[in-house]
N, C-alpha and C positions, 0 to 999 in steps of 0.2 A: 838414468830414462834407459826403457828397453827396448830392443830390435824388436820390431812387430811386424811381422810379414803375411800378405793374405794367400793363401793354397784352398785345396779342394778334395777330397777323398773321392775318387773315383766311382762311387758308388751308382751314383745318379744317372752313369751311362749303362746300368745293369739292365738287360731288354733290348733298349733302344740303341744304343751305339756300343756293339760289343768289339767291332775292329777299332785294335789301337790306334790308327792313323786317325780314325774319326775323335774319338772322342779326344784323343791328344790335340789336334785342330781345334776342338772346339776350347778346350783349358787354356791355349796359346791363343787363339786366332778370337774366338768369341767371348771369352771372359778375359784377357790379357793376365794370364797367372802364369808363375815362373816353378810354384812347388805343388807339389802331387803327392797326396798317400792313397797307394794302391790296396783295393780291396778283394781279396783274393775268392772270392765270390765272381769273378772274372774270368777266373782260373786255379779251380780247385786242383790242387796239387797231388790228389792221391786219386780221385775219379779222373782224371787224365791221364793220359800216359804217360811217364816219364820224361820218355826223348821230345814229344811235343811241349812241354811244359819248359822245360828248354829251349827248345826251340823258339817257342813263344819269348820267352823271358827277353832271351837275347833281340828278339826283333825289336821288341817295347823299348830295351835299354836304349838301340841306335836309334830308333825314332827321337825317343826323349832329347838324347844327345843332339839330335842332328837340329830340333827344335830347342834347344836352349831349356828344357822342361827338368826341371830334378826330381826324381822320385825321391822324397827324402825317406819314408817311411812304407812299409807295406804292411797289411793286417787281416785278421781273420774275416772280416766280413760279416753282412747279416744274417746270413743260412747259418753259420757257427753258433747264431744265439739260441737256434731250436733244440741245442744238445746240449747235456751235462759237460763234457770235455773233460777235464782235466780234474772235479769234481763227480764224475758219473760215480754211483754206491757200486759198482760192479768192478774189481780191480782189472780183468782181464780188458773191460772195455775202456779203462782208465790206459792201459797200456796201447791200445791201436789209437786213442785218440793223442797219446801222446808223437807216437808212431806219425800221424797227421801232422802236427804240431813241428815237429821236425824236419820234414818233406818242408811245410811253406816257411819257416825259418831260413833254411837252405835256399828255397828259391827266391825269397826276398833280397838275398845278395846277388844271385844271376839279373837284378832287375837295377842293381846299383842301390837300392836301399842301406842309410846309415843304422834303422831301427826295425825291426818287426814285434808282432803280438798284437795285444789290445785285450781281447777278450779271454779271458782262462776257463769259468765256467759257471757251473750252477748246481747249487748242491737239493737233494731229491727233499721233498717236505717232510719224509722220515726224519731224513739226517738232519735238516738245520733245526730241527725241535727235539733232539737227541742232544746233551752236553757233550757226552763222552765221542758221539760220533764227529758230532761238528768241529770237536778240538784235535781228533786223531786225524779228518780231513782235511784241515788246515794246514797243519805238519806236513801233510800228501801232497800238498797242494806246493808247499814252500821250496817243498826236497826236486819236484815236477821241475817247477820256474827255473830252478837253481839250476837244474841240469839243461834247461834249453838256453839259460844263459851262456854254458860250455859248448853248446851246439852255435850257438850264435856266436860267440868271439871265434871259435874255428874258424868259422863262414865267413870271417871280414867285418863283424856288424861291431857298434860302438856301444849300441845300449838296447836295451828289452823296454815293449813300453805294456804296460798296465793298465787297465782302464776300470774307473771305479763308477759302479751300478748302482740302481734305484731299491734294491730289495735286498733283504737279509740273505735269502738265498743264492745270490749273486754278487760276492765277495771281492772286493770291500764294497760296500753301501753308507757309511758315515766318514766325517771326517775322522776321527780318532782311529777308528778301526784300520782306516787307509793310513796315519801315518804309524799304526801298530805294525801292520804286516810290510808295507816300504820297508822301516828299518828292519823287521828281523828278514826278511829277503836276501836284502844286502847286505847283510852278516855270513852269506853262503853263495851267493852269486861271483862269478866271474869276470862280467862286465856290470855297470849299473843298471838298476831294473828303475827306469823314468815311470811316468803315469801318462795318460792320454787324457784329461778331463773334458766334461762335456759340459755345455752350461746346460742341458735340459735336464741333466742327472743329478739325483739329489735322493733322500729317505723320505718320500711325503708324510710316512709313519712316527717318524723319530720326536722323542719325547724334546730333543736337543734343537733346539730353532736356530742353530747354524747349519743342522744337515738340512734343514729346508732354504736355505738362504745361498740360490746360486752364487752370489758374489763372495759369501764367507770361504766356500770352496776354492776358487780364486784366489783370492786373501791368502789364504793360509797355506796352499799345495802348488798354485802357477808356478813357483820357481823348482819345482820339480817335473817339470809337464811340457817338454820342448813343445808338442803339437796340442793343442785343444780345439775342441770340437764346437762346431760355431752351426747353433740353428738356430730360429723363434719356434718360444713356448711359450704354453700359458698357464704353468703348476697344474695342469690337469692330466699331465704326461709328459712324454718325451717325443714331442710333435714329429721334429725334424723338417718346419716350416723354412723358407724361404723368405727374405726382409725385406717383402714388398708391402706398398703403403698399408694393405689390407689388413696384412697379417700381423706386420706390427701394430696395428690397432687393438689388435686382441691380445698379442704377446707382452712378455716380461723385461726382454732381454733387450735393453739400454746400452749400446756401441761405449759413451762415455762410462757409465760404469763398471764395465766388463774391466777399461783400459785403467781404471782406477787401480782398480782390484789388482791386475797384474804388477802394475807400478809398485804398489803396496806390496808385494810378495816378495818383491824382490828380482821375479825375473830377470834375468839379463837377454835369451833371444826367446821369442817364442812365437811360431806358426799358427795363427786361427786359420782351421779347417773348418771349410763348410762341409757338412754333410746332409745331404739333401737326399729324402728317400720320395719315390715317387710314383703309384701305381701305377701300375699300365693302361688301366683304365677311366683313371679319374680325371687326368691331363691330357692334351695334346701334347705334343713334340715340342710345337712352338712355343706352348705355355710354359714349359717345365724350362725350354731355353730361355725363355723371355724373364721368369723368377730367378733365375740364377744371374742373370746378367743387372738387374735390379739390386739384388743381392751385394755382388760385388761394389757396383757404385757407391751406392749404400753406407759398406764400410768403408770405401776408401775418402770418401768424403768425409767420414766420420775422425779415422789418420788424422787428415788434415787438419782437421778441427781441434783434436787433440794435442799434437805435437807439433802442430804449425807448420808443418813441410810434405 
């Protein structure tokens, strides 16, 4: 039986709650959670002066320790998805993004995170349709990630995270491709490269029905994913909805099926990390917080029903 706990990505704080003392208070007091995945949307390691990053990380870590909140992992964030990062077609751009990633990994250690990473990059439309270029850039990516595992190891981390996505441009996007790339990168890594699955991801145009089934991803790969992003969604995209009664009526993510798939994978320990993105204009602050509270309650009840405790 797996040890399954609840946590949250602090991307919910973007714009609304940038103060560390405020989002940590919400995590601990309002939501009653003890696990956080830190998003570098709140502390860009390059845009912000290095000394300020160090000071901020030390401050956040002290507050988290005092509040008995564990920052388990630290990840690239939503903004990073707007860039090609480690798969940029231009080698100079790739080198620059690799330096960005290095700084992010080192800052993650200052926060006390055991692992870091998540989004690695996106191929251009031109490169994804050119078999030779795709093969070349895939090998480049593996070398880049292997280098980052060295950086992470030297910074005291235990693993690097890689998140499967939903488009062929954003590798990996199928179950089989994920397994293949996971094996290839771990042949060269200095510490394990693990996954960060997301229950709202899946290649919707794949000819393999497994890639369209969120539960197949969990059943086959959850044992490699110490953190799993949780969101309610409707198979029309990665919605990142909260688990409110209204959203659950439209959505397809069922707690019991998630937990059954995790158990079937042979996973031993998993943190189900809520990942909710809120538009600054679509919801009031009160509605956003209420949705998060209802999501935590919904999943706590599901864990009790499933595990009996």
